[in-house]
C-alpha positions as CSV (number, residue, x, y, z in Angstrom):
1,M,70.7,-51.2,51.7
2,D,69.3,-47.8,52.7
3,S,65.9,-46.6,51.6
4,R,67.1,-44.6,48.6
5,Q,69.3,-47.4,47.3
6,F,66.3,-49.7,47.7
7,L,63.9,-47.4,45.9
8,R,66.4,-46.8,43.1
9,A,66.9,-50.6,42.7
10,C,63.2,-51.1,42.5
11,F,63.0,-48.5,39.7
12,D,65.9,-50.0,37.8
13,R,64.4,-53.5,38.0
14,A,61.1,-52.2,36.8
15,V,62.7,-50.5,33.8
16,A,65.0,-53.4,33.0
17,S,62.0,-55.8,32.9
18,C,60.5,-53.9,30.0
19,R,63.4,-53.4,27.8
20,P,62.8,-54.6,24.2
21,E,65.8,-57.0,24.4
22,V,64.1,-58.7,27.3
23,V,60.5,-58.9,26.1
24,M,60.2,-58.7,22.4
25,A,61.8,-61.7,20.7
26,R,59.1,-64.2,21.7
27,H,56.4,-62.0,20.2
28,L,57.9,-61.9,16.7
29,P,55.6,-63.3,13.9
30,D,56.6,-65.8,11.2
31,P,58.3,-64.2,8.2
32,P,56.2,-63.7,5.0
33,A,56.8,-65.0,1.5
34,G,57.7,-61.5,0.3
35,R,59.3,-58.5,1.9
36,T,59.4,-57.6,5.6
37,V,59.2,-53.9,6.2
38,V,59.6,-52.5,9.7
39,V,58.0,-49.1,10.5
40,G,57.0,-47.4,13.7
41,A,57.5,-44.6,16.2
42,G,58.1,-44.0,19.9
43,K,60.8,-43.6,22.4
44,A,61.6,-47.3,22.3
45,A,61.2,-47.7,18.5
46,A,64.9,-47.9,17.7
47,S,65.8,-50.4,20.4
48,M,62.8,-52.5,19.3
49,A,64.1,-52.4,15.8
50,Q,67.5,-53.6,17.0
51,V,65.8,-56.7,18.4
52,V,64.0,-57.4,15.1
53,E,67.3,-57.2,13.2
54,R,69.0,-59.5,15.7
55,H,66.3,-62.2,15.6
56,W,64.6,-61.9,12.2
57,P,65.4,-65.0,10.0
58,G,65.6,-63.1,6.6
59,P,66.1,-59.7,5.0
60,V,64.5,-56.7,6.7
61,D,64.4,-53.0,6.1
62,G,62.2,-50.0,7.0
63,L,62.0,-46.8,9.0
64,V,61.3,-45.9,12.6
65,I,61.1,-42.5,14.3
66,V,62.4,-41.7,17.8
67,R,62.6,-38.7,20.1
68,H,65.9,-36.7,19.8
69,G,68.4,-38.5,22.1
70,H,66.7,-41.9,22.0
71,R,68.5,-43.2,19.0
72,A,69.9,-46.8,18.8
73,E,71.9,-47.8,15.8
74,C,70.5,-50.3,13.3
75,R,72.1,-51.9,10.3
76,H,69.1,-52.1,7.9
77,I,66.3,-50.2,9.4
78,R,66.6,-46.4,9.1
79,V,66.3,-44.4,12.4
80,V,65.1,-40.8,12.3
81,E,65.1,-38.5,15.3
82,A,62.2,-36.0,15.7
83,G,60.4,-33.8,18.1
84,H,58.6,-34.8,21.3
85,P,56.3,-33.9,23.1
86,N,55.5,-31.4,20.3
87,P,55.8,-32.6,16.7
88,D,58.3,-31.0,14.4
89,E,59.2,-30.9,10.7
90,A,61.7,-33.8,10.9
91,G,58.9,-36.1,12.2
92,E,56.5,-34.8,9.5
93,R,59.0,-35.6,6.7
94,A,59.7,-39.1,8.2
95,A,56.0,-39.9,8.6
96,A,55.4,-39.0,5.0
97,E,58.3,-41.3,3.9
98,L,56.9,-44.0,6.2
99,L,53.5,-43.7,4.5
100,T,55.0,-44.0,1.1
101,L,56.9,-47.1,2.1
102,V,53.9,-49.1,3.2
103,Q,51.8,-48.1,0.3
104,E,54.3,-49.8,-2.1
105,L,53.7,-53.3,-0.5
106,G,51.5,-56.2,-1.6
107,E,49.7,-59.1,0.0
108,R,52.8,-61.4,0.1
109,D,54.7,-58.8,2.2
110,L,54.5,-58.0,5.9
111,V,54.5,-54.7,7.8
112,L,56.0,-55.1,11.3
113,C,54.9,-52.0,13.2
114,L,56.7,-51.1,16.4
115,V,55.0,-48.5,18.6
116,S,55.7,-47.2,22.0
117,G,55.1,-44.0,24.1
118,G,55.7,-40.8,22.2
119,G,54.5,-42.2,18.9
120,S,51.6,-39.8,18.5
121,S,53.8,-36.7,18.1
122,L,56.8,-38.5,16.5
123,M,54.6,-39.9,13.7
124,M,52.5,-36.8,13.1
125,L,51.6,-36.3,9.5
126,P,48.8,-33.7,9.3
127,P,46.0,-34.0,6.7
128,E,46.3,-32.2,3.4
129,G,45.7,-28.5,3.9
130,V,46.4,-28.5,7.6
131,P,49.7,-26.8,8.5
132,L,51.9,-28.5,11.1
133,A,52.0,-25.2,12.9
134,E,48.3,-25.5,13.7
135,V,48.7,-29.1,14.9
136,K,51.6,-28.0,17.1
137,A,49.5,-25.2,18.6
138,I,46.7,-27.6,19.5
139,N,49.1,-30.1,20.9
140,M,50.8,-27.5,23.1
141,A,47.5,-26.3,24.4
142,L,46.5,-29.8,25.3
143,L,49.8,-30.4,27.0
144,K,49.2,-27.4,29.2
145,S,45.6,-28.1,29.9
146,G,46.0,-31.0,32.2
147,A,44.1,-33.3,29.8
148,P,44.8,-37.0,30.3
149,I,46.6,-38.9,27.6
150,G,43.4,-40.6,26.4
151,D,41.7,-37.2,25.7
152,M,44.9,-35.9,24.0
153,N,45.0,-38.8,21.7
154,R,41.3,-38.5,20.8
155,V,42.4,-35.3,19.1
156,R,45.7,-36.3,17.8
157,C,44.5,-39.5,16.1
158,V,42.0,-37.4,14.0
159,L,44.7,-34.9,13.0
160,S,47.1,-37.6,11.7
161,R,47.2,-39.3,8.3
162,L,48.6,-42.3,10.1
163,G,46.6,-42.4,13.4
164,G,43.3,-44.1,14.0
165,G,44.0,-47.1,11.9
166,R,45.1,-45.2,8.8
167,L,48.6,-46.8,8.7
168,A,47.0,-50.3,8.5
169,T,44.6,-49.3,5.7
170,A,47.4,-47.5,3.8
171,A,49.5,-50.7,3.9
172,W,46.6,-53.0,2.8
173,P,46.7,-55.6,1.2
174,A,49.9,-56.2,3.1
175,P,49.1,-57.4,6.6
176,V,50.3,-55.5,9.6
177,V,51.6,-57.1,12.8
178,T,51.9,-54.5,15.6
179,L,54.3,-55.0,18.6
180,A,53.5,-52.4,21.3
181,I,55.2,-51.2,24.5
182,S,52.4,-49.4,26.3
183,D,52.7,-46.1,28.1
184,V,49.0,-45.5,28.5
185,P,46.7,-46.4,31.5
186,G,44.7,-49.4,30.6
187,D,46.9,-50.4,27.7
188,E,44.1,-49.7,25.2
189,P,45.5,-50.4,21.7
190,S,43.7,-47.5,20.1
191,T,45.4,-45.1,22.6
192,I,49.0,-46.3,22.3
193,A,50.7,-43.9,19.8
194,S,47.1,-42.9,18.7
195,G,46.4,-46.4,17.3
196,P,47.9,-46.3,13.8
197,T,47.1,-50.0,13.1
198,V,43.8,-50.6,14.9
199,P,40.2,-49.1,14.6
200,A,40.0,-45.5,15.7
201,M,39.0,-44.5,19.2
202,S,37.3,-41.3,18.0
203,G,36.2,-39.2,15.1
204,P,35.7,-35.5,14.5
205,K,32.9,-35.2,17.1
206,E,34.9,-36.7,19.9
207,A,37.9,-34.4,18.9
208,L,35.7,-31.3,19.0
209,D,34.2,-32.4,22.4
210,V,37.7,-32.7,23.9
211,L,38.8,-29.2,22.6
212,A,35.6,-27.7,24.0
213,R,36.0,-29.4,27.4
214,Y,39.4,-27.7,27.8
215,G,38.5,-24.4,26.3
216,I,40.8,-24.8,23.3
217,A,39.8,-23.1,20.1
218,A,40.7,-24.9,16.8
219,P,42.8,-22.8,14.4
220,P,41.1,-22.1,11.0
221,A,42.5,-25.0,8.9
222,I,41.9,-27.5,11.7
223,A,38.3,-26.2,12.3
224,A,37.6,-26.5,8.6
225,F,39.1,-30.0,8.5
226,L,37.1,-31.2,11.5
227,A,33.9,-30.0,9.8
228,S,34.6,-32.0,6.6
229,T,33.9,-35.7,5.8
230,D,37.6,-36.3,5.3
231,T,38.0,-36.7,9.1
232,L,36.0,-39.9,9.2
233,P,38.3,-42.8,10.3
234,P,38.5,-46.1,8.5
235,S,35.6,-48.5,9.2
236,P,36.3,-51.1,11.8
237,D,35.1,-53.6,9.1
238,H,38.0,-52.8,6.8
239,P,39.8,-56.0,5.8
240,A,43.2,-54.5,7.0
241,F,42.1,-54.9,10.6
242,K,41.0,-58.5,10.1
243,A,44.3,-59.4,8.4
244,G,46.5,-57.8,11.1
245,S,47.3,-58.5,14.7
246,F,48.2,-56.5,17.8
247,R,50.6,-57.9,20.4
248,L,51.3,-56.1,23.7
249,V,54.9,-56.9,24.7
250,A,55.4,-54.7,27.8
251,S,53.4,-52.4,30.0
252,G,53.3,-50.6,33.3
253,R,51.7,-53.7,34.8
254,S,54.8,-55.8,34.0
255,A,57.1,-53.2,35.4
256,L,55.2,-53.0,38.7
257,A,55.3,-56.8,38.9
258,A,59.1,-56.8,38.5
259,A,59.5,-54.2,41.3
260,A,57.1,-56.1,43.5
261,S,59.1,-59.3,43.0
262,F,62.3,-57.5,43.9
263,A,60.8,-56.0,47.1
264,R,59.5,-59.4,48.2
265,Q,62.9,-60.9,47.8
266,A,64.3,-58.0,50.0
267,G,61.8,-58.8,52.8
268,V,59.5,-55.8,52.0
269,T,55.8,-56.4,51.4
270,P,54.7,-55.0,48.1
271,V,51.3,-53.5,47.7
272,V,50.3,-52.7,44.0
273,L,47.8,-49.9,44.0
274,G,47.2,-50.1,40.3
275,D,48.9,-49.5,36.9
276,A,46.4,-46.9,35.6
277,L,46.3,-44.1,38.2
278,E,45.5,-40.7,36.6
279,G,44.7,-37.2,37.8
280,E,46.5,-34.0,38.6
281,A,50.0,-34.9,39.8
282,R,49.8,-32.8,42.9
283,E,46.4,-34.3,43.9
284,V,47.7,-37.8,43.4
285,G,50.6,-36.8,45.6
286,R,48.3,-35.7,48.4
287,A,46.2,-38.9,48.1
288,L,49.1,-41.3,48.2
289,A,50.7,-39.3,51.0
290,G,47.5,-39.8,53.0
291,I,47.6,-43.5,52.5
292,A,51.3,-43.7,53.5
293,R,50.7,-41.7,56.6
294,S,47.7,-43.9,57.6
295,V,49.9,-47.0,57.2
296,R,52.7,-45.5,59.1
297,R,50.7,-44.0,62.0
298,A,47.6,-46.1,62.6
299,G,48.6,-49.5,61.3
300,T,46.6,-51.4,58.7
301,S,46.5,-54.9,57.3
302,F,49.7,-54.1,55.5
303,T,52.8,-55.6,57.1
304,R,55.6,-53.2,57.5
305,P,58.1,-52.6,55.9
306,C,55.9,-52.3,52.9
307,L,56.1,-50.7,49.5
308,L,53.2,-48.9,47.8
309,L,53.6,-49.3,44.0
310,S,51.6,-47.5,41.3
311,G,51.8,-46.7,37.7
312,G,49.8,-44.8,35.1
313,E,50.1,-41.2,34.0
314,T,49.3,-38.2,36.0
315,S,48.9,-34.8,34.4
316,V,49.8,-31.2,35.2
317,T,47.8,-28.1,34.4
318,V,50.5,-25.6,33.7
319,S,49.9,-22.2,35.1
320,R,53.4,-20.9,35.5
321,T,56.7,-21.1,33.7
322,G,58.7,-23.2,36.2
323,R,60.7,-26.3,35.4
324,G,59.6,-29.8,36.2
325,G,57.6,-32.8,35.0
326,R,54.6,-34.6,36.4
327,N,56.7,-37.0,38.6
328,S,58.6,-34.2,40.2
329,E,55.4,-32.3,40.8
330,F,53.8,-35.4,42.3
331,L,56.8,-35.9,44.6
332,L,57.0,-32.3,45.8
333,S,53.3,-32.4,46.7
334,L,53.8,-35.7,48.6
335,A,56.8,-34.2,50.4
336,L,54.8,-31.3,51.7
337,C,52.1,-33.7,52.9
338,I,54.6,-35.9,54.8
339,D,56.7,-32.9,56.1
340,G,58.4,-34.0,59.3
341,E,57.2,-37.6,59.1
342,E,59.7,-40.4,59.7
343,G,59.8,-43.8,58.0
344,I,58.3,-42.7,54.7
345,S,60.4,-42.2,51.5
346,A,59.4,-42.2,47.9
347,L,60.7,-42.3,44.3
348,A,58.7,-41.3,41.2
349,G,60.1,-41.4,37.7
350,D,59.2,-41.8,34.1
351,T,60.4,-45.1,32.8
352,D,61.7,-43.5,29.6
353,G,64.2,-41.6,31.6
354,I,62.8,-38.1,30.9
355,D,60.3,-36.4,33.3
356,G,58.4,-34.0,31.0
357,S,61.1,-32.1,29.1
358,A,63.8,-32.0,31.8
359,D,67.0,-34.1,32.0
360,N,65.9,-36.3,34.9
361,A,63.7,-39.3,35.1
362,G,62.3,-38.2,38.4
363,A,63.4,-37.7,42.0
364,F,63.5,-38.9,45.6
365,A,61.5,-37.4,48.5
366,D,61.0,-38.1,52.2
367,G,59.8,-36.5,55.4
368,Q,62.8,-34.2,55.4
369,T,62.6,-32.9,51.9
370,A,60.5,-29.8,52.6
371,F,62.7,-29.0,55.7
372,R,65.9,-29.3,53.7
373,A,64.5,-27.1,51.0
374,R,63.5,-24.4,53.4
375,S,67.0,-24.6,55.0
376,L,68.4,-23.6,51.6
377,G,66.1,-20.6,51.4
378,L,63.6,-22.3,49.1
379,D,59.8,-22.2,49.6
380,P,58.6,-25.6,48.4
381,R,54.9,-24.5,48.4
382,S,55.8,-21.6,46.2
383,H,57.8,-23.8,43.8
384,L,54.9,-26.3,43.7
385,A,52.5,-23.5,42.8
386,G,54.8,-22.3,40.1
387,N,55.2,-25.8,38.5
388,D,58.9,-25.6,39.5
389,A,59.5,-28.8,41.4
390,Y,62.7,-29.5,39.4
391,T,64.4,-26.5,41.0
392,V,63.8,-27.8,44.5
393,F,65.0,-31.4,43.8
394,A,68.0,-30.2,41.9
395,A,69.1,-27.9,44.7
396,L,68.7,-30.9,47.1
397,D,70.7,-33.2,44.8
398,D,67.7,-35.5,44.9
399,L,67.1,-35.9,41.1
400,V,67.0,-39.4,39.6
401,V,69.0,-39.2,36.4
402,T,69.2,-42.2,34.1
403,G,69.4,-40.8,30.6
404,P,67.1,-42.2,27.9
405,T,66.3,-45.8,28.8
406,L,65.1,-46.8,25.3
407,T,61.8,-48.2,26.7
408,N,58.7,-46.5,28.0
409,V,55.9,-48.0,30.2
410,N,54.9,-44.7,31.7
411,D,55.3,-43.5,35.3
412,F,56.6,-45.5,38.2
413,R,55.9,-44.5,41.8
414,A,57.2,-46.3,44.8
415,I,56.6,-45.3,48.5
416,L,58.5,-47.2,51.2
417,I,56.9,-47.3,54.6
418,E,59.2,-48.6,57.4
């Protein structure tokens, strides 16, 4: 197996280990005396709903919201496609319907909430008097600012009638059991899909602090809303939180463990650097390139061949109009730092199959990537500066294309050192 085949196999094993059909069934709760209603949102929500339908011992219905193209067919649970990473009107309508659905339930019923990466934008229902256009403008500004996911969700959970525990309190007295596939560093429940069923991570003050930190001005209706008492989240002492439970069924940590196991079986020493790496994608690329070069050149306690594995979510401060997600940007930065090096190759990809808004999960890179790009008349440094890594990897035929994987445990990075 050559290095690229090996890296792709590691990525595929990592993704497969976190698919709902592999991890979810053992986490399902006991059925209630009354109705079971399934709700939720995220890139994996429909495939999670399929598992519920397959294993649930009684009648079940409900509604889940997924990103366009991430649909999986269900028999009894309605699946609605909506906008991501920016919310759209389809998601707003579906979120309103979801809210009505849970408000009709009683204490003998059960809400089974399925959340995964992307849920914040897919289940966005702005407060009364706040137009979706203003929420979209704030969301887009945050996406371009380089803010980490935690900061973004501190704002989004305040601007949602379902985020920050509001879904759970709307469903009360029906208890809510949440099954989550985490795409956030640290797997904090209040950050996954902006925490619709757990106590809020932030209130209006924290949201305003985030906007100020990134120089983002709140549009008029949002500014007025953040100044009102209506923004206060449900109290952590609300009985809905005591009656419910939260179950993490898959995360970046489990994906890295699966890749490490595969590498070990192939005779490659895995080194897991962590599942919660954050920072500017190009800076993380430089840092991990430096580690790889040190291992390759000077020798360390690592036994070669070895595989440096990491997860988490980097960010990109968008300054140009090029094409490419955070994994492609990470890789192009790394490729420039290992230009001409032998024995180092890497793959980075988003486990949902979509790197940013492009059609690839990620890409491959090695010590010849920058040279090959220049031989085609491309200037890799210029493309990196222009947030245009996709163009380079597409020209080199080095994109990793999987299509939607119907799961999402965030970014996966693997660097092979031979």
